[in-house]
C-alpha positions in Angstrom: 15.2 1.4 -13.2 15.5 -2.0 -14.6 14.4 -2.9 -18.3 12.8 -5.8 -20.0 15.1 -7.3 -22.7 12.6 -7.9 -25.7 15.3 -9.6 -27.6 15.9 -12.1 -24.7 14.7 -15.7 -25.0 13.3 -15.5 -21.5 9.7 -14.0 -21.2 9.4 -10.8 -19.4 8.0 -12.5 -16.3 11.1 -14.8 -15.9 13.3 -11.6 -16.2 11.4 -9.8 -13.6 11.5 -13.0 -11.3 15.5 -13.3 -12.1 15.8 -9.9 -11.0 14.1 -10.6 -7.7 16.0 -13.7 -7.3 19.3 -11.8 -7.8 18.4 -9.7 -4.9 17.8 -12.7 -2.9 20.8 -14.6 -3.6 22.9 -11.5 -3.2 21.4 -10.8 0.5 19.9 -7.4 -0.6 16.5 -9.1 0.1 16.7 -11.0 3.4 14.7 -14.1 4.7 11.4 -13.1 6.0 11.7 -9.7 4.7 9.1 -8.4 2.1 10.1 -8.4 -1.8 9.0 -5.2 -3.6 5.2 -4.8 -4.1 3.6 -5.4 -7.4 3.3 -1.8 -7.9 7.0 -1.1 -7.1 8.1 -3.8 -9.6 5.7 -2.3 -12.2 7.5 0.9 -11.6 10.8 -0.7 -11.7 10.0 -2.4 -15.0 8.3 0.5 -16.6 5.5 -0.3 -19.0 5.0 -3.8 -17.5 1.5 -5.0 -16.9 0.3 -6.2 -13.4 -0.3 -9.5 -14.8 3.2 -10.1 -15.8 4.3 -8.9 -12.4 1.7 -11.5 -10.7 3.0 -14.2 -12.8 6.9 -13.5 -11.8 5.9 -13.5 -8.2 3.9 -16.8 -8.9 7.1 -18.2 -10.4 9.1 -17.4 -7.6 6.7 -19.0 -5.2 6.6 -22.1 -7.3 10.6 -22.1 -7.2 10.4 -21.9 -3.4 12.2 -18.4 -3.1 9.2 -16.7 -1.5 6.0 -17.2 0.1 2.9 -15.1 0.2 0.9 -14.0 3.2 -2.9 -13.0 2.1 -3.4 -9.1 2.5 0.2 -8.7 3.5 2.4 -9.3 0.5 5.3 -11.7 -0.5 8.3 -12.6 1.6 11.6 -14.1 1.1 11.6 -17.6 1.9 14.1 -18.7 4.9 16.4 -21.5 4.9 13.9 -23.5 6.9 10.9 -22.4 4.9 8.1 -20.2 6.4 7.9 -20.5 10.3 5.3 -22.7 11.5 4.3 -20.3 14.5 4.1 -16.6 13.9 6.2 -14.3 16.1 5.5 -10.6 16.7 8.1 -9.6 14.3 7.1 -12.0 11.5 5.0 -11.0 8.7 2.8 -14.1 9.8 1.8 -12.3 12.7 -1.1 -11.2 10.8 -2.7 -14.6 11.6 -3.8 -13.8 14.9 -6.8 -15.1 16.9 -9.8 -13.2 16.1 -10.3 -12.3 19.9 -6.9 -10.8 20.6 -7.7 -7.4 19.5 -11.1 -7.1 21.3 
């Protein structure tokens, strides 16, 4: 379990973002793979509010480290950015045509 350092000059959301960014840099979280969910991050950093976790995710997105797919989650940005075309193995395959499943 990770802990927030309340003595740190970095606010809690930046500490959470740094924790995720370290896992991206180490390869533990690979491109186009999901980052831990908000709920998982809240459990990892026990006692942290959901709004703090959301702020960390927003910060990671602003830094270009992740992208978010609505209703699916947030994923590690690949070296070429998010793919323009969804593939069957891509989380962006959630964007299918409405008539494909009928």
